[in-house]
N, C-alpha and C positions, 0 to 999 in steps of 0.2 A: 228255518224250516227244513225238514228232511224231504228229499225227493228220491226215495229208494224203491218204492213199491207202487205200481200202478194197477188199478182195476179197470178193465175195459168191458163195457156192456156190449155183448154180441147181439146184433139185430137179425133174428132168424127170418125176417120177412124180406130182406134185401140181399141182392148179390154183392153190391159194393159195401164195404165196411170202412167208411172214412175215419171213424174213431179209432179203429184198430191200426190203420195206416199211420195216423198221426202219433198215436201212443208208441208204436214201434220205432218211429223215427226219433222221437225225443228220448225214449229209453236207451236206444243205441248211442245217442249223443252223450248222455250223462250217466250211463252204466246203471240204469234202474231195471228192476225185474218187472215182469208183466203177467198179470193174472186175467185170463179171459173168462168171463162169467156169462152164463145164459140160463134163463128160466122159462120153462114151457108148461103148458097144462093140457096138451093134447088137442086132438081135433074134435073130440066129442065131450059133452058135459058129463060129469059124474065118474070119470075114469080115476081110479085111485092109483097112487104111486106104486103100490106093490103088485099091481096087475102086470101080466106079461106084455100087454099092449103098451103100457106106460114105460116099462123097462126097455122095450124095443125102440120107442121113440127117443128116449134119453140116450140110448147107446148110439143111435144114428146121429143125433146132434153132437154127441161127444166126439164121434169120428170126424164130423165136419170141423169142430173147433181144433182138433189135432192137426187137420190138414192146413188150416189157416196159420197155425203156430209153427209148423215145421220149418218154413224158410226163415222165420224170425229167430227161432232157436239155432238154426244152422249158422246164422250170421253172428251168433255169440251172445244174444240176450237170453237171460234166464226166464223161462216161461212156465206157466202152469195153467190149468183150466178146471172148470167146474160147471156141471149142469144140475140145476135144481128143478124140482117139480112143484108147481104151485100156481094158484090163480093170481095172486097179488104180486106180480113181478116187479112193480115199482118199489115196494117196500122190501122185496127180496134183495134188490140191488143195494138199498140203504143198509140192510142188515149184513150183507156180504162185505161191504166196504168196511164196516165197523169190525167185523169178525177177523178180517185179515190185516186190519190196521193200515188200510190203503192211504198213501200220501196224496193221491189224486185219483179221481174217477173220470174216465173218458166215455162219452156217449155221443153217438151220432144224433144230430138234431135236424128236423125238417120244419119248414114254415107252417104255422097254423093260423087260422083266422082268430081275431080277437075274441069273437063270441065263443069259439071252440075252447080257447084257453080259459075263459071266464066260467063257462058252464060245465066243463068237465075237468077232472083232476088229471092233467097230462103228466106223463113220466118226467118231462123236463122240469115242470114246476114242483113235482114231488121231491126230486133230487135237490133242486135249489133250496127248498124250504127245510128239508129234513136231513140231508146228508151232512155228516160232520167233517167230511173231507172236501177240499176244493173240487169243483165239478167243471170240467171242460166240455162244453157242448160244441161238437165239431160239425161244421157245415162244409168246410173245405179241408181235404187231407194234406194237400201240398201247399206250403207257403210260397209267396212270390219271391223273385230273386232277391229283393231287399225287403225283408219282413218289417212291418211297423206294428209295434205293440203299444196300445193306448191304455194307460192305467188311470182309472178314475178314483181320485182321493179327495179328502176334504180336510185341510189343515186347520180349519177354524174350530172343529169339534175337539174339545179338550179332554174327553173321558179317556181313561186308561185303555179300555177295551177297544175304542175306536182308533186310538193312536197305534195300538198293536196291530189292528187290522190294516191300517195304512202301511205299516212296516212290512207286513206279509205280502200285501199287494205289490209293493215296489220290489221286494226281494224276488218274488216269483217273476215279475216282469223282466228283471235282469237275467235270471237264471234260465229262463225258457228261450232266450234268444239263441238262435241256432248258429249264428256266424257273427264275426266282428263287424260286418257291414250292416247289421240290423240296427233299427232305430227304436228307441224307447221314448214315447211321449207321455206326458201326464196332463190330465185335465182336472180342473177344479171349478165347479159351478158355484155360484153364490146368489142368494135370493134378493139382496139389495146392496146398494153401494156402501152402506155402513159396515158390511161384512165382507168387503172385497179382500181376498187373500193377498198377502205380500209376495210379489214375484220372486224377489231374491231369496226369501225364506223357502218358497216352494222349490226353487232351483237347488238350494242347499239340501233340503230334505230328500228330494228325488235323485239328486246327483246327475242332472241333465242340463244341457245348455238352454239359454233363454228361448231360442226358436222352437224348442221342443216342449215348452210350457204353454198351456192353453188355459186362460182364465176368462170365463164368460158368465154374464148375467143370465139367469134362467133356471128352470127346473133341471135337476141332475140328469134325468133320462133324456130330455130333449137336447141338452147341451152335449152330452156324450155321443148321441147319435149324429149330431151335426159335425162335431169335430172328427169322429171316426170316418165319416164319409169324406170330409174335406182332405184328410191326410191319407185316405185309402188304407185304413188300418186292416191288418190281417188277423189281429186278435184284440179283443177288448177285455180288460180285467176289471171287475167291479166287486165291491163287498156286498154282502147281504145284510140289509136291515129289515125289520118287520118280518122275521122268518116264520112267526107263528102267531096265533091269537087273533084278536079283533083287528089289530093294525095290519096284519097280513091280508085279512079278508077285505078290509076297506081300501087299503092303500096299495097293496102289492109291494114289490121292492124293485129296485133299479134294474137288477138282472132280468126280472120278468118283463119289465116294461120295454127293454131294449131288444130282447131276444129276437122277435119277429120283424123288427125294423132294420136289422143289420144283416148283411150277407156274410159277414166274417164270423169267425169263431168267438165264443163268449166264455170266459172263465169266471165262475161265480165263487167268491171266497166266503166261507162261513165266519 
């Protein structure tokens, strides 16, 4: 997988921009470029993009983006920015990521209640379900002194697409580590003892020591949350299943289920 171009979603409602901070740090580490994206629709309903008021608001926001990007560019990272006018900013982000061929999307994430997530189409869930790039939902911009990355995989699933997803999860786990002292852990949940994964095979597939392999009986979302808390993970990486259709409506996916139960960053892989 390439990690050359990041798209960062700017949050016009907040002073702090944890997604931008995290993206800038990783981009500097691996020499990736950074595209800062914002979408607004003004303070009044019915304002068209071509009106003077809309153009003024877009220009003001563009100036704000440039201000945020100035120190990042000065430090050597290639940067660009874009302001779009539209009501549906959730899908504007999805479309922008596809348009620039983003290798990863960074977005700040804040805790929502379960009912809020279920009853409204939140931006986090829209990106998880529809974005074709990996989506890093950032809650904490600065990793701890010894970052711990937890990768959720399932080596019992034999389909080619899922095996490729496992490979991508593990690849990103290793490449996003910011220092040699960081730890990569893997977790594999299983539904019953007839399907318990082989520890040695999991060590071989993941390339980690036995003490960093976690095999537990239970539902994937519950197991991942338990292990992430027990090791004090700074990032959890999971794949997306049931991205659309009836399965998504009825079951959700692991990324959605764990997002508000963890304080750490969550990377959802398509």
